[in-house]
N, C-alpha and C positions, 0 to 999 in steps of 0.2 A: 180505715177508710179513703176510701178514691170513689172519684164521680166519673162518669164519661156518657156517652152517647152509644146508642146504638140509632140506624137509620135503616128500616124493614124497605125495602126495594120494592117489595111486592105489595107495599100496600101505599106508595107517594101516589097522588094523582096529580104531582104539579099546581096545585091550586095556590099555589104563592100566601097562602095563611100565616107561614109562620116567619115569611119575612117581613110581611105586614104587623105582624102582631111584635117582631121584633125591634121595630120600626116606633112603633106605637109607644113600646113599652121604655125603649131609650131615648125618644125623639133622635132618632138616627136621621141625617140631611138627606135630602135628595142628590142621586148621583151616587153613594156610597152606600153598602149595606154588611152588617154584625154576618146575617144569613140570607142565603138566598140559592134559589133550586137552577139548576143546571139541566137544561133539555141535551138532549142526544138524538138523533134520528139516523138508526140502521135501514139499510135495505133499500131495495128500488119498487116502487111502488108495482105491484099489489101488495108482494110481499116485504113488507117495512113495517120500522114501528118505532116508539118514540119512549125514550126512556128519562127518569128524572131522577136526581140525585142531590140531596140539598147537600149546601156545600157553608164551611163554617170552620171557626178555631179548633182544632184538634186537641188541644187541651192535655197537650205530650206531657207525659213523666220526664222526658228530657230535651226542657222546651228549648231549640235554640233561640229564641228572641228573648228571652229573659238570659240568656247567658251573653248577649250582644247588648243588652240594655247598659248603657255606662251611666244611668241614674237611680237602678233600682224603682224604674216607674212598673214595671210589668214584674211581677215575683208569683212563686207559686204556692197556695193557700194549702194547710193541713190535709186539706178535704183534696186536695188534686187538681184543684179549680185553678187554671192561670188569669189570673187578676191582675189590672192594671189602677196607678194612680195617675191620674192625667196633672195632677198638680204638681209633680216631678219632672214630666216630661217635659224634653227640651226639642221634640221633632226634630232628631236628627234622621231618623226614614230606618236607622239602619234594621230597626225590627222587621220592617216592609220586605227588607234583603231577605234576612235571616227565616222566614218561616219558607217553609215548602209548601204552603199552602193557599196562599194570597189572602190567608185570614183578615192582617193589619193593614188597616189605613190612616191616611190622615182626614182627622176632622174637619172638613171646613168651616164651622164655627169657633170649636174652641181653641184649631190649630196643634192641636197635639194628636197623639194616634191613640188609636180606640179598635177593639172587636168583641167578639163575643166574651162574656165576661162571665156565661152559665147562669145568668140572670141572678148572682151570688146575693144580691140585696132579697131575692125572694127565696130562696134556699135556706138563708140564714134564719128565716121563721116560718119554716118549715113548710115552704111551698115550693112546686116546682115550676122551671124555669116555663117562661112564656109562652112560646113556640110550642110545646108539649100540651100547655092545657087547651092552645087553639085547636091542634092538627083532627081534623075531622077523622082520619083514618086510623090516629094512633099508631102513625108511622115513623113519629121520634117517640122511643123511649129513653129517660133518662133515671141515675140514681146510683148506688153505690154499688159498685161493683165488687166490692168485697165482701159484703153482704150478702150469704147464700139464699137468703129468705126473699131478695129483690128481685122485681122480676127482670131486670136486666141483668141479674148476674144467671139467672135462669135460661135466660136465650141466650148468651154468651156460653154458657153450659152445653147445651143442645146444638146449637145452631152452627152451621160453618160462616162464619164470615170475615171479612178481608178490608183492608183499611189502605187509604194512600199515600204510597209514596213509603210503603216501610222501609224500605233496604235506607232511608238516612237518617235510620237508626232515631230518630225520634221519640219512638216506642207510643205513636196517637192514641189517646181515648176514646175515638171516634169509629166505631164500625158498622159493616153495611153490610147487611143481610141482602144475598141477591144483587149483589155490587156486581156491575159489567164494569171490566177494564178500560171501554171507551170512552164513560162515564167520568172512571176514577183518574184515568192516567190524561193529562191534557193532551200529548202529544199525538194522542190514539185518532184525535178527532180533528178533521178540518173547519175551519167557518165557513159558514151557506150565509150569504146574504138576504136576507128576508126580512117581513115585516117583524117577525118572531125577534129575529138576531138584529134590527137594526139599535139596539142598547148596546149594542157592544160598542158601536163608534161612540160612545161616549153622554153622558148628560151632567148639568152639574158642574160640581167643581172639578172634574176630570176629563170636561170635555174637549179643551183646548189640546190637552197632550194625546187621548186616546183617538182623535181625529188623525192628528199626524201616525199613529199608530197603525191606523185600519190600513193603510197606505204601505205599508213597507210590515207587514203580519207575514211573518216564516211559515208559514199554514201554508198562504195564497202563493207564497213566492215557490214554496217546494213545490206545489201543484202543478202552476205555471212550466217550472222546470221541467216536471214529468210530464206535461204536456209535450211541452217543444220535444223531449227525447224520444217521446213514441210517436210523436208525428213522423220522425224521419223511417219508421216502419210500417207503420201501422196509418197514419192519416187519423189516428186518433184525435178528440178535441180534448180543450180543458173540461168542459161538460162530461167527456165521456169520463177523464181519470178521477173528477171529483165525484160523479153518481159511483153510488153502491159502496162508498166508502163514507165509515160514521162522521156526523157533522154534527158542529156544533148550532143549536138552533135558537137559543137563548142561552144567556149568562151574561153577569154581571159584566159593566162599563169596566175596561181595561185601563188600569193606573196610567199605562206611560211611565216614560224614564224618570223615576221619586229622585236619583240623583244624577243631576244634569252637569252641565258642565262646570259648576261650583267645584265639584269633586274633582273631575278631571284637571282643572288649571290648579287646585291645592295639591296633588299628587305632582303636578310638576314644578311647582314654586319650592316644596319642601324636598323634592332630587336638589335644586342649584342650593339652597341652604346647608344642607347635609356635604354636598358634594363639596360645595365649595371649600370649605374644614378640609372633609378627608383629602383631597388633593394637597391641598397646603402641607397636610399630615406626611401625606404620602411623601412627599418630597423633603423634609426633614427627614425621611426614615433612610433615603436614600443619597444625602448628602449633597440635595441641587442647592444652590445659591439664588436666593429671591432679596429683594428689596425690602428692608420697613413699609415702604409704601404698598408692597403687594402683602405683606402682612396686616396690614391696616384694610385694604382692600378686602381680603378673606371675611375679616371682621363683618367691615361693612356689609356685604357681600349675605351673608349668615344671617346679620339682623335684618336686612330688608326683606330677604324672602321668606324669613321664618315669621315676620309681623303679616307680610301679603297671606302667607298659609293660616295664619290664624283667622286672618279677615276673613278669606272665604271660607274657613271651615263656621263662623258664626254666620255668613250671609245665607249657607244652605241650611240651615236651622230654619225652623217656620218659629220657635220661640228661644230668636235670639238674646232677648233679656237674660232667658236662665241661663247660658252659656258658662256660669262658673260654677253650676252643680256638679258636671263631670270633674272640678278639682275639689267640690268640697263634699258633695253626695256620693262620693263613685261605689261606684260596682265594680269589683277589683278584676272579675272575669273576663270584661268586655276590653277589648285590645284598642279601642277608643275613651278609654280611663289611662290605660299604659301607655298610649300614643299622647296623648294629654300631659299627662306627665313627664315624658320623655323629651318634648318639645320645650314645654315649658323649663326642665332642668338644662337643655341646651341653651336655651334662649341665657340662663343664669351665668353657665361658664363661660360662654363667647363673651357676656359682659364684663364674667371679671379677668378675662383674658386678656382684656383691652386695658382696664384697668391698671389690670398690673405693669403693662407694658408701657402707658402712658406716665406713671410713677416710677419707670423702672425697677421694677423687684423682679429678680430672677430665682428667688430662691426656690419658689414653687410650679415654676415654667413647664420642666419637662413631664413631672407627672400630673398636672393638670391639661395638658397636650393629650397624654394619653386617655386622660380619663374622659374629654371631650370629644373624642375620637370613638370611644365605645358607644357613648351615647349618641354620638353623629352618626353611627350605623344604626343602631334600634330606631333613631328616627326615620332613616331613612331605607328601613324595611318593615315597621309595625304595619303599613296600611296591608301587605299582603295577610298578614296572619289575619286584621280585622276583616278583609274578604273571605279567607278561608271559614271564618263565624258565620260568614252571609252564607247558609246552606242551604238557600231558596236558590241560590246560582251555582249552577254546575259546574260552570267555566271557569269561575275563580278558585276552585278546588285544588288548581293544579299545584304541582312541589316545585316549579319553576317560579310560583310569581316572586318567593323571596329572590332567587337571583337578577329576575328580571327588575325588580326594584334596587337591588344594588348596583348593577351597572348602570340602570337610569344612573344615580346619583353622582358618581366617577364622571361620569359622559357629561352630565349637565353642569359640574362642577370645574370639566376641562375646558368643556365650550364657553363657558364665565369668563374664565381665564383667556382664552384666546381671545374672545371681544374684548378684554382689557388691554390686552398687547396693545391696541392702537393707541392707548394712555399710559400704559406704566409697563411692567417689565417686558421687554420684545431682545433681551440679550439671545445667543446660539444655543449656551445649555439651557435655556427655562424654555424656550420656542420647542427644543428638541423634546424634550420631557414631554409637555402639555401634547405633543405630535405621537407619543410613543404611548399615552393614559387614552387618549384618542383612538388610534388606532384599535388597541385591544380592545378598549369599552365598544367600539365597533363592531368588530370579530363577534366578541363574546355574546352583546346584544344579538346579532343578525342570528347566529348559533341557538342563542334562548327561544327567540321568534320560532322558529324552527321545530325545533320542541316542543315549544307552547302547541302549536299546530297540526305537528304531525304525532302525537304520542297516542296509545291507543286510547280514547276516552272512553269511560266506563257507561256512561249515559246517553240519550238519546238527544236528549237538553243541550249537552257540551257538544256535540257533533253535529247537532242543529246552528248553534252556534260559529263553531268553525264554517260550517258551510256560509254562515253569511259575512262572514269576515273575507273568507278568499273567492265564493262566489256569488253572492248575495248584495247586499245592498252597499257594504263596503268594501267591495272589492276594489275601486279607483282609490280609496283613499289608503287602503293598505297596501296594493300592491305599488302604486306610482307615488304615493305620498309617502308610506311610514318605508317598504324595503328597498327602494329607489331614488328617491328623492332624500328622505332621512338617513340611508343608511351605505346604500352603495355612491352615489354621486360625492358624498364627503369625504369617504372612503379614495376614491379616485383621485379626489384633487389634495390628498394630503399625500397620496404616493406620487402623485405625476406632474403637479406645478410647484414650482418653486415658492417655500416656505417662507412668505413673508409675514409680517404683521396683517397686510390687507386679506393674503388668501387664508389664514388663521379666523380672522375673524367672519370672513364670509363661510368658511365649511363650518366654523363653531356655532351661527346663526341658522345653519343650515341644520346641524344637530339636534339645536334645540327644538327648533319647528316638529322634526321626526318624533323628537322624543314625546311634545305633547298630543301630537298625532296621534300618536299610539296608545297614550293612557286615553284618548276620546273613546276610542274605537274599544279599548280594557275594558272601560265602563259602560260604555255604555251598549254595545250589542249585548250581554248579557240579560238586559233587563228589556230586551224586546222578545225573549221567549216568554210564553203564558205560563202562568204558574196554577192555573184554574182551568 
């Protein structure tokens, strides 16, 4: 048994009865939707038409939201329905990033994730979902797709159907008859500002963030850029560019940036925490001399910034009181769980090293250093795998993201010691070592960023993200703040300015600022691409 939906676009009249029935059935708050109708307009008058597409959870066979959920709040039932238990949810918003279909939201009433659950409570007693019952045109068909006697199975057998974002490999169980790519593919249409599209500016819970997004919408920015380019040769206007292209005339409110400064901050503090120990471990491998004071500073930095990482992680949750569910109710496929356990183990090992050092116990020092370094590497890079599980954000699928995170950790650790050179070790051998680590890190980081930006990106969403970073709203922060200020300037300082504790501290502070700006861009920019 496997339940699914067929949306017959030949019949849909865009009446929103399904949206209303869903809101009534599940008491869905204003400003968010489990089911909504997207309006697309194509052509120019009088040769124009309006298309309607019902949007909702696709109840995927290989649901990325289920895989990324750290607490099994989302799960696939035996009948194929992707259901959720909001009593477990910690509202980490990972599922909203993993879903390629924009189907999940944070409920402003319960402060937990929510989405279409196929009206599972109705299905269990033999009823159809509320949207199916209310549709006046029978444009929504539900049922068991594996039973050849059902209407949905017969439709799938004889009708040509399409799905949204089949390339994501989620195997969605929501199919469209007569589906138009201008409607099913978000990047195929641009936003039109009208009375009908006013909702896209945000209402209710998401109004504040969506209002910000309205002025940074990549679709509009792309259209303006194209207008500017064409003006040079043909004198065409923005209206000319937008006219004739498919336009979103009515859409659900934009959710805005769900992973904000807390996530950028925790990636930054985590890099400093892991990097502090990894740099010291690297120094021991190369036989570099450092004092006991530097050793204690290492443990202190690692624990302090690890605590800050945990605090930022909890702050980002909409259900912070449930954060221990990650440890005590784990879903082991999620990298948020693996990261949580890695952070816990890393903190425990750093503490143990401190205890053994205090009591001058050297018997287990070397194996503990190696074990802590291994766990430290996992702490440094696990976020790359977490981002890779967020399949809704194409730019995060870059294979270079692991190197990006690891290099940032070494840079951040060396930079932290560089600032500490004002108070702790500042002898020539130690300073030269920090200089080598920083210079190497900056060069590798610079190359890694160029690779991430210039590799062939397989999807239009990833390409639009790159364009937004290099030519759009983030261009000044990227070129000026990251590449020049955060990388080139400290590199030049380390090469051409006398190496003193003050010089090292200034260069190190600039490096740390550059790392934070990089993470801010890398976290925020992909979230500005519409998923629906």
